[in-house]
DOVEX-629274 format. One record per residue (C-alpha): residue number from 1; residue in one letter; x, y, z. Coordinates in pm, 1 decimal. Layout:
N
<NUM,A,<X,Y,Z>> ...
***
This chain:
115
<1,M,<4349.8,-1053.7,1247.1>> <2,R,<4328.7,-792.0,923.3>> <3,G,<4110.4,-1115.2,768.8>> <4,V,<3910.6,-1108.4,1069.2>> <5,L,<3811.6,-784.0,1017.4>> <6,A,<3770.9,-768.8,646.7>> <7,L,<3519.5,-1054.5,642.2>> <8,I,<3308.3,-848.5,900.4>> <9,A,<3263.7,-536.8,728.6>> <10,L,<3242.7,-750.0,477.4>> <11,L,<2945.8,-917.5,629.3>> <12,T,<2798.5,-620.3,738.3>> <13,L,<2800.2,-395.0,408.2>> <14,A,<2630.3,-728.6,232.7>> <15,G,<2409.4,-721.6,520.0>> <16,E,<2302.1,-374.6,476.8>> <17,A,<2241.2,-380.8,118.0>> <18,A,<2027.0,-643.2,188.2>> <19,A,<1824.5,-473.7,422.3>> <20,Q,<1833.9,-187.3,153.6>> <21,S,<1673.3,-369.8,-142.8>> <22,K,<1395.6,-511.3,35.9>> <23,G,<1253.1,-183.7,80.8>> <24,K,<959.4,-69.7,261.4>> <25,G,<727.6,-238.2,6.0>> <26,I,<379.4,-69.7,-147.2>> <27,R,<155.4,146.6,129.2>> <28,L,<-164.4,349.5,85.1>> <29,W,<-155.6,688.1,251.1>> <30,N,<-529.5,801.5,319.3>> <31,L,<-563.8,1112.9,283.4>> <32,T,<-915.6,1100.3,288.4>> <33,T,<-1165.1,1287.2,525.6>> <34,E,<-1270.3,962.3,658.2>> <35,T,<-1161.9,627.5,815.1>> <36,I,<-1177.1,348.0,580.0>> <37,S,<-1228.3,19.6,587.7>> <38,G,<-1250.1,-153.4,341.9>> <39,F,<-968.4,-124.7,34.6>> <40,Q,<-953.5,-333.4,-262.9>> <41,L,<-754.0,-330.6,-612.6>> <42,S,<-872.9,-408.8,-932.0>> <43,P,<-562.4,-416.8,-1225.3>> <44,A,<-706.8,-97.1,-1421.3>> <45,G,<-1035.8,-98.6,-1628.2>> <46,K,<-1229.0,-416.7,-1438.1>> <47,T,<-1400.0,-515.7,-1181.9>> <48,E,<-1199.9,-828.4,-1056.0>> <49,W,<-1134.6,-683.4,-689.0>> <50,G,<-861.7,-854.2,-510.9>> <51,P,<-860.7,-902.5,-138.5>> <52,N,<-968.6,-667.8,115.3>> <53,Q,<-628.8,-518.3,259.5>> <54,T,<-739.2,-315.3,526.6>> <55,L,<-752.1,-660.3,706.3>> <56,N,<-346.2,-655.4,686.6>> <57,D,<-358.4,-313.4,927.4>> <58,K,<-344.3,-412.8,1357.3>> <59,D,<-692.1,-277.6,1388.2>> <60,K,<-834.2,-341.6,1021.8>> <61,E,<-883.8,35.3,1000.4>> <62,V,<-677.9,290.6,780.4>> <63,D,<-735.7,644.6,987.1>> <64,H,<-722.4,997.8,805.2>> <65,D,<-341.8,1078.0,772.2>> <66,E,<-244.1,612.8,886.4>> <67,R,<-78.5,437.6,572.9>> <68,L,<-185.2,90.8,427.7>> <69,R,<96.8,-153.0,399.6>> <70,I,<-1.3,-290.2,48.0>> <71,I,<40.6,-681.2,55.8>> <72,G,<50.3,-917.5,-279.5>> <73,V,<44.4,-648.4,-517.6>> <74,E,<266.4,-601.8,-829.3>> <75,P,<358.6,-224.7,-961.9>> <76,G,<70.7,-177.3,-1260.8>> <77,R,<-201.7,109.2,-1310.2>> <78,Y,<-484.9,-42.8,-1073.2>> <79,D,<-831.0,39.2,-988.7>> <80,A,<-954.0,52.7,-627.3>> <81,R,<-1287.4,10.2,-450.6>> <82,V,<-1290.9,157.2,-151.0>> <83,S,<-1499.4,158.6,192.8>> <84,Y,<-1616.7,327.4,475.0>> <85,P,<-1788.6,204.9,837.7>> <86,N,<-2078.1,388.0,701.6>> <87,G,<-2220.5,125.6,438.1>> <88,R,<-2056.2,393.1,130.4>> <89,H,<-1839.6,259.6,-118.0>> <90,C,<-1634.3,494.6,-387.6>> <91,I,<-1426.8,406.2,-687.9>> <92,V,<-1064.7,599.0,-786.1>> <93,R,<-977.9,504.8,-1084.4>> <94,D,<-615.2,419.2,-1271.7>> <95,I,<-388.7,477.7,-981.1>> <96,E,<-41.9,433.2,-1089.3>> <97,I,<145.0,141.0,-817.2>> <98,K,<523.8,149.0,-766.9>> <99,A,<773.0,-73.0,-614.6>> <100,D,<805.0,42.8,-251.7>> <101,V,<660.8,347.1,-295.3>> <102,V,<405.1,561.5,-112.8>> <103,F,<52.6,619.0,-314.8>> <104,S,<-219.9,822.0,-176.0>> <105,I,<-572.3,847.3,-267.1>> <106,A,<-791.9,1199.6,-103.4>> <107,D,<-1142.3,1334.3,-100.1>> <108,K,<-1154.0,1454.3,-450.7>> <109,D,<-1006.1,1119.8,-625.9>> <110,L,<-1301.6,917.1,-491.9>> <111,K,<-1557.4,873.6,-814.6>> <112,D,<-1866.0,644.2,-804.5>> <113,C,<-2013.8,675.7,-492.9>> <114,T,<-2280.1,501.8,-339.5>> <115,K,<-2406.5,391.6,-10.0>> 
***
């Protein structure tokens, strides 16, 4: 009986450790004053924009103070192209993205905005 209990305890701990190592992934926290309708990343200093990450959201937009899971991006330094429903586009330069960490963008980070 002790052996069975020990095995159950061991499997439980292994399952918890696996769940913790998985983490929550990389997430964007929208601290701009507007809803974001497009968010694309490129290696810093380049214009090789990846897919629109807002498509990962249920309603395909990221409201103010909402977080968005970023998929298919490795930790590193990136520039971001941020789009808004009114057609405005802005660049955020040199964002440091770390594994399983939330990074944020705010109005003060937006540069080179065009409409």
